[in-house]
N, C-alpha and C positions, 0 to 999 in steps of 0.2 A: 603440864600444859602441852596440848597437842601442837605439833609443828606444821602439819599439813591438814588440808580438808579431809583427806582419807583417814588420818590419825584421829581427827575429831569425830568422824562418823563411826569409827570402830571402837572408840573409847567407851567404857561402861558409864562414865559420868557425862558423856556427850550424847550423841544421838545414836549410840550403839544399838539400843533396843529398837529404835525406829528402822535403822538400816537392816537389822536382822529380820524384822517383821516384813519389810518391803521385799527382801530376798525370798522369804517364805511365800508371800503372795505371788511373786513371779513364778516360783516353782509350782505352786498350786495351779496357776493359770496354764502352764505347760502341761501338767498332768490332766487337767480338765479337758484340754484339747484332745487328749488321747482317749479319755474315758467317755465323754458325753457324745451322743449322736450329733452329727453335723448340723442338722436343721435346728436343733435346740441350742447347740453351742453358739451358733451365729446370732441367736436372739437372747443371749444371756452372757453373764460374765461373773468371775469370782469377785466378790466384794470385800470379804474379810475372813479372818480365821481367829476364833477365840475359844479357848478352853476345849479344844478338840472338836469344835463345831465349825464346819465350813459354811459360810454365808454366800449365797448366790443371788444376784439380782437378775430378774427376767424382765424383758421389755413389755410383756403383757400377761394377762391372767391365764390365757390358754397355754402359753409356754410354761408359766409357773406351775400350773396343774400337772402337766406332763413331767416336769422335773421333780415335783413332789412324789409322783408315782414311782420315779426312778431313784428316790433318795437313798434307799437301802443299797441299791446297786452302785450308786456313785460313792457312797461311804465305803463300801467294800473295795472299790477300785482305788480309792485314795490310800486305804489301809494296806492293800497289797503292794503299793508302790512306796511304802515307807513313811506315810504320813499318819500320825496318831489322829484318827478321825472317828469320833463317837456318833456323828450324825451330820446331816446336811439340812440347812434351813434355807428356804427359798422365799424371796420377797419380790414383789412387783415394783420395779423402779423404771418408769418410762424414761427413755432417753431424752436428753436436753435438745430442744429445737433451737438452732442458732438464731433464727429470726422469727419471733412469734408472729408478727404481722408487719407488713410493709406499709409505709405511708403511701397513699395514692399520689400518683403524679398526674398533673394536669396536662393533657395532650390537646393541642389546639385543633379546632375543626378546620377542615379545608374550606376554601371559599365555596366550592361546589356543594359540600355538605351543609354549610351554613345557609346557602341559597335554597337548597332542597327543603330544609326544615322550615324556613320562612314561608315557602310556598305551601307546605303542609299546614302550617298555622293559619295562613290566610284562607285556605280552603275549608277549614273546620268551622262549624257553627260555634257560637258562644257556649262553652262547656268547660268542665274541669280538665278535659284532655287538652283543649286549646290553651288553657292557662298553664298546664304542665309543660307543653311544648314551648310556650313563650318563656317560661322560667329557665328551661334548658338552654334556649338560645341566649338569653341574657347572662347566664352564669358561665357559659362555655367560653374558653379562651379562643381568640381568633387567630388564625394563621396569618403571618405577615408576609 
């Protein structure tokens, strides 16, 4: 029975494999920063390592294409730095956008803006445009 969290993380029957894999991914990330060109490195990241295959996620298809062209060079770079690397697999994985869409906020019309729109409506002949301006005036919040 592990006594500390560190003992649990390093125990073979605990999360030892997980911790070892996390350390390997961290090491691969540091090596990737040395091997990959800066402009590609900024638009990609190490995602996984399995059976000698380094998996890289690119933010878009253009970066993924360039990384695929450099796959052999990257694999050799990892191998030269002590990682058993048989190849590099590149996948497109768009970054998460924290807020997909914002809900619109209702901003009140100033008294002057409201008056100007009313004058425009009154100056227009009966038409779809006049109805649209009337709807805008009726739906807009008024400044107090």
